[in-house]
C-alpha positions as CSV (number, residue, x, y, z in Angstrom):
1,M,52.9,57.2,202.7
2,S,54.2,53.8,202.4
3,T,55.3,52.3,199.3
4,V,57.4,49.4,197.8
5,L,57.3,51.7,194.4
6,T,60.4,52.7,193.3
7,T,60.7,52.9,190.0
8,P,60.2,56.4,188.0
9,T,56.6,55.8,187.5
10,G,55.8,55.0,191.0
11,S,57.6,57.7,191.9
12,A,55.6,60.5,189.8
13,L,52.6,59.2,191.2
14,L,53.7,59.8,194.7
15,A,55.1,63.0,194.2
16,A,52.0,63.8,192.3
17,A,49.7,62.9,195.5
18,R,51.7,64.7,197.9
19,E,51.7,67.8,195.7
20,A,47.7,67.5,196.0
21,G,48.2,67.0,199.6
22,L,47.5,63.3,200.0
23,T,49.6,62.2,202.4
24,Q,47.7,59.0,203.5
25,A,48.5,56.0,200.6
26,S,49.1,52.8,200.1
27,A,51.5,52.2,196.8
28,D,52.1,48.8,195.2
29,A,53.1,47.2,191.8
30,G,50.2,45.7,189.8
31,T,49.0,43.9,186.6
32,D,46.7,45.3,183.7
33,F,44.3,43.2,181.7
34,H,47.2,41.6,180.0
35,G,49.5,40.9,183.0
36,K,51.7,44.1,182.2
37,P,52.8,45.6,185.0
38,T,51.3,48.9,186.6
39,A,51.9,51.5,189.1
40,R,49.3,52.0,192.0
41,L,48.3,54.4,194.6
42,S,45.3,53.7,197.4
43,F,43.6,56.4,199.2
44,S,41.1,55.9,201.9
45,A,38.4,58.4,202.7
46,T,38.6,61.1,205.7
47,N,35.9,59.1,207.2
48,P,36.3,55.8,205.9
49,D,33.2,54.0,207.7
50,G,34.3,50.5,205.7
51,T,34.5,52.2,202.5
52,A,36.5,50.7,199.8
53,P,39.8,52.6,198.9
54,L,40.0,54.5,195.8
55,H,42.7,53.9,193.5
56,V,45.1,55.4,191.0
57,E,46.4,53.0,188.8
58,V,48.9,53.7,185.3
59,S,51.2,51.3,183.0
60,E,54.6,50.8,184.7
61,G,56.6,53.1,181.9
62,F,54.2,55.6,181.4
63,D,55.8,59.0,182.1
64,P,53.6,62.1,183.7
65,T,56.0,64.4,184.2
66,S,55.8,66.3,181.2
67,G,53.4,69.1,180.2
68,D,50.1,68.8,180.1
69,L,50.2,65.1,181.0
70,R,51.7,66.7,184.4
71,T,49.2,69.1,184.8
72,G,46.2,66.4,184.1
73,L,47.7,64.0,187.0
74,I,48.2,67.0,189.9
75,Q,44.8,68.6,188.8
76,H,43.5,64.3,189.0
77,M,45.0,64.0,192.3
78,H,43.5,67.6,193.6
79,D,39.9,66.3,192.8
80,L,40.6,62.6,194.1
81,A,41.7,64.5,197.5
82,A,38.5,66.2,197.6
83,R,36.4,63.8,196.7
84,L,37.9,61.7,199.0
85,R,35.8,64.0,201.8
86,N,32.8,62.6,200.7
87,P,31.2,59.9,203.3
88,Q,31.3,57.5,200.1
89,P,33.6,58.8,197.6
90,E,33.1,56.2,195.3
91,L,29.5,57.1,195.1
92,Y,27.4,59.5,191.7
93,V,23.8,59.5,190.8
94,T,22.2,60.4,187.6
95,M,20.1,62.5,186.3
96,G,17.6,60.1,186.0
97,G,17.5,59.2,189.8
98,L,19.9,56.2,190.6
99,P,22.1,56.5,193.3
100,L,25.5,54.0,191.7
101,R,28.6,52.5,193.3
102,F,31.3,52.7,190.7
103,S,34.1,50.2,191.8
104,G,36.7,47.4,190.3
105,F,37.8,49.4,187.0
106,A,40.5,47.8,185.7
107,W,42.5,50.5,184.6
108,P,44.9,51.1,182.4
109,F,42.8,50.9,179.0
110,H,44.2,47.9,177.4
111,R,43.6,46.9,173.7
112,S,40.3,44.8,172.6
113,T,41.1,41.3,172.3
114,S,38.6,40.4,169.3
115,G,40.5,42.0,167.1
116,A,38.4,45.6,167.2
117,D,40.1,48.8,166.5
118,T,39.0,49.8,170.4
119,Y,40.4,50.1,173.9
120,L,38.8,49.0,176.8
121,V,38.1,49.5,180.2
122,H,36.2,47.1,182.3
123,G,34.2,48.1,186.0
124,N,31.2,47.1,188.1
125,I,28.4,49.2,188.4
126,Q,25.9,48.5,192.1
127,L,22.5,50.3,193.1
128,A,23.7,52.5,196.2
129,D,20.1,52.4,197.3
130,G,20.8,52.0,201.0
131,A,19.3,48.7,201.2
132,D,22.1,46.4,200.0
133,S,20.4,45.7,196.5
134,P,22.0,43.0,194.5
135,L,21.5,44.9,191.4
136,H,24.5,45.8,189.3
137,A,26.0,46.1,185.9
138,K,29.1,44.5,184.7
139,I,30.5,46.9,182.2
140,S,32.9,47.6,179.4
141,A,33.8,50.9,178.7
142,S,35.4,51.5,174.9
143,M,36.9,54.1,172.9
144,T,37.9,53.3,169.3
145,V,41.8,54.3,168.6
146,T,40.9,57.3,166.8
147,F,39.0,59.1,169.3
148,A,41.6,58.1,171.6
149,E,43.6,61.0,170.2
150,I,41.6,63.2,171.8
151,V,42.5,61.9,175.3
152,A,46.2,63.3,177.0
153,A,46.7,59.7,177.4
154,P,44.7,56.1,177.9
155,E,45.9,56.2,181.4
156,Q,43.3,56.4,184.5
157,P,44.0,60.1,185.2
158,Y,42.9,61.5,181.9
159,A,39.8,59.6,181.2
160,E,38.3,59.0,184.4
161,D,35.7,61.9,184.3
162,F,34.6,60.9,180.9
163,I,34.2,57.4,181.2
164,Y,32.3,57.6,184.3
165,N,30.2,60.2,182.2
166,A,29.6,57.8,179.6
167,V,28.3,55.0,181.7
168,R,26.3,57.8,183.7
169,K,24.5,59.2,180.3
170,T,23.9,55.3,178.8
171,F,22.3,54.8,182.2
172,D,20.0,57.7,181.5
173,Y,19.6,56.7,177.6
174,G,18.3,53.2,179.2
175,Q,20.6,51.5,177.6
176,L,22.5,49.9,180.8
177,E,20.7,47.1,182.3
178,L,20.7,46.7,186.6
179,L,20.8,43.1,187.2
180,K,21.3,40.0,189.9
181,S,23.8,38.6,187.5
182,G,24.6,38.9,183.6
183,N,27.4,39.6,181.2
184,R,29.1,42.4,180.6
185,Q,27.4,45.3,179.1
186,P,29.1,48.0,176.1
187,V,29.2,51.4,177.1
188,P,30.4,52.9,173.6
189,V,32.4,56.4,174.3
190,T,32.0,57.8,170.9
191,T,32.7,61.5,169.4
192,R,28.7,62.1,170.1
193,Y,30.3,63.2,173.6
194,Y,33.0,65.6,172.4
195,S,32.8,68.7,170.3
196,R,36.3,69.2,168.5
197,W,35.4,72.8,167.9
198,Q,34.8,73.3,171.7
199,K,37.4,70.8,172.7
200,K,35.4,69.6,175.7
201,F,33.6,66.8,176.6
202,L,29.5,67.1,176.3
203,F,26.9,65.0,177.7
204,T,23.7,66.8,178.9
205,D,22.5,70.2,178.7
206,T,21.1,71.4,181.9
207,T,19.5,74.8,183.3
208,D,19.2,76.4,186.7
209,Q,16.4,74.5,188.0
210,S,18.2,71.1,186.4
211,R,21.3,71.1,188.2
212,A,19.8,72.3,191.1
213,E,17.4,68.9,191.3
214,F,20.5,67.1,190.2
215,L,22.4,68.3,193.1
216,A,19.5,68.1,195.8
217,L,19.1,64.3,194.3
218,K,23.1,63.8,195.5
219,A,22.9,65.4,198.6
220,F,20.1,63.0,199.4
221,W,21.4,59.9,198.5
222,L,25.1,60.5,198.8
223,S,24.7,62.4,202.6
224,G,21.9,62.1,203.7
225,V,21.2,58.1,203.0
226,H,24.5,56.9,203.3
227,G,26.4,59.8,204.7
228,Q,24.2,59.9,208.7
229,N,26.2,59.1,211.6
230,N,24.9,57.4,214.4
231,R,23.3,60.5,215.8
232,G,21.7,60.8,212.6
233,Q,23.6,64.0,211.1
234,S,24.2,63.8,207.6
235,A,28.1,64.5,206.4
236,P,28.8,67.0,203.7
237,V,29.5,65.7,200.4
238,W,31.6,67.8,197.2
239,L,28.7,69.6,195.5
240,A,31.2,71.8,193.1
241,D,32.2,68.1,191.6
242,P,34.6,69.1,188.0
243,R,33.2,65.4,187.3
244,D,29.1,66.2,188.0
245,A,30.3,69.5,186.1
246,Q,31.5,67.7,182.8
247,Y,28.1,65.5,183.2
248,L,25.9,68.4,183.1
249,N,28.1,70.6,180.9
250,A,28.9,73.2,183.7
251,T,31.3,74.9,185.4
252,A,32.2,74.1,189.1
253,E,32.1,77.9,190.0
254,Q,28.2,77.2,188.2
255,L,27.4,74.4,190.5
256,K,28.5,76.2,193.6
257,Q,26.0,79.3,192.4
258,D,22.9,76.2,192.1
259,A,24.1,75.3,195.8
260,Q,23.9,78.3,197.3
261,A,19.9,78.6,195.3
262,L,19.5,75.0,197.0
263,A,20.8,76.4,200.7
264,Q,18.7,79.4,199.6
265,A,15.9,76.9,199.8
266,G,16.4,75.0,203.4
267,M,17.6,71.9,201.1
268,V,21.2,71.9,202.3
269,S,23.6,73.2,204.8
270,L,26.9,74.7,202.5
271,S,30.3,75.2,203.4
272,A,31.8,78.9,203.6
273,D,33.0,78.3,200.2
274,A,29.9,76.6,198.9
275,A,31.8,73.9,197.5
276,Y,30.5,70.9,200.2
277,G,27.0,70.5,201.3
278,A,25.2,68.6,203.9
279,A,21.2,67.4,203.3
280,T,19.3,69.0,205.7
281,P,16.2,67.5,207.7
282,A,14.0,69.8,204.5
283,L,15.4,67.6,202.0
284,L,15.1,64.6,203.9
285,A,11.6,64.5,204.1
286,R,11.8,64.4,200.4
287,E,12.5,60.7,200.5
288,P,9.2,59.9,199.1
289,E,9.7,61.6,196.0
290,Y,13.1,60.1,195.4
291,R,11.6,56.7,195.8
292,E,9.9,57.0,193.6
293,Q,11.8,58.7,191.2
294,L,14.2,55.6,191.8
295,A,11.8,53.5,190.8
296,E,10.6,55.1,187.7
297,A,14.3,55.2,186.3
298,L,14.6,51.4,188.0
299,N,11.4,50.9,185.5
300,S,13.0,52.5,182.7
301,I,16.0,50.8,182.4
302,K,14.0,47.3,182.8
303,P,14.8,45.0,179.6
304,T,11.0,45.0,178.3
305,F,11.7,43.5,175.3
306,N,12.9,40.1,177.2
307,E,10.3,40.5,179.8
308,A,7.8,39.9,176.9
309,M,9.4,37.4,175.7
310,R,9.4,35.6,178.9
311,G,5.8,35.8,179.0
312,G,5.1,34.4,175.6
313,H,4.4,37.7,174.1
314,T,6.4,37.3,170.9
315,N,6.8,36.8,167.4
316,M,9.5,35.5,166.6
């Protein structure tokens, strides 16, 4: 592990990475939105294939070594290590059928410069349809200072899960557009995503069937489309990802059970622990179905009001 970080914050990140089994990393000093120093680690995928690395970046001076902060950091590193085994670990799917690439998130949060009482993080979402689509969304995810009190710290290891899931849910609501160009679009993270009574985030109510359909969709896009080698073999992807479990209001163990049902149906080939699965020829044969679902999902987020205005059909 190469590093130029010798600060206490950098050392804490490196120690957590090592504890999670992450030994191949580059480490450097960075800056946040306001130019303040940060500590940043970068990790490449197990099978990089030109894939951009994943990063962990926190404010310099932040101390993650005590209590729940340390536990949360170690868990984030363990999840990152498991996700790095995916062919392209920055890819996710939505319940509506969109395959998306998450990149360019400028951690940590920064306070709004407009005077609003919010924390913001900017990022980029690219349509990952396997055809180099130019469609993307530049987003600005926000949470109020009051809501931030729920979070262990306004830093990446403690917020990335719910921010990514809020982005996916906002697509599900049809409130984000994928465009060839455009301004930043808001992703408000509000208390509707959090149960104070259950003390957990809640995004999407699901059933065994809907979760299995989600996992099949994920295996198709991440393993079948983006994970094939030059021999046409599909690489396994992490089907028991806790980030997906949070998005689906489920547990990682439930996802394993759903994956086993998919395996019995011949849709995926599972690892011994049922945590990872690769798309089978039977699943790949459903490509027309998933392409049609993608087209419907893209149509559902199309700005119909603006289209009507461009066509002259408006009373404004």
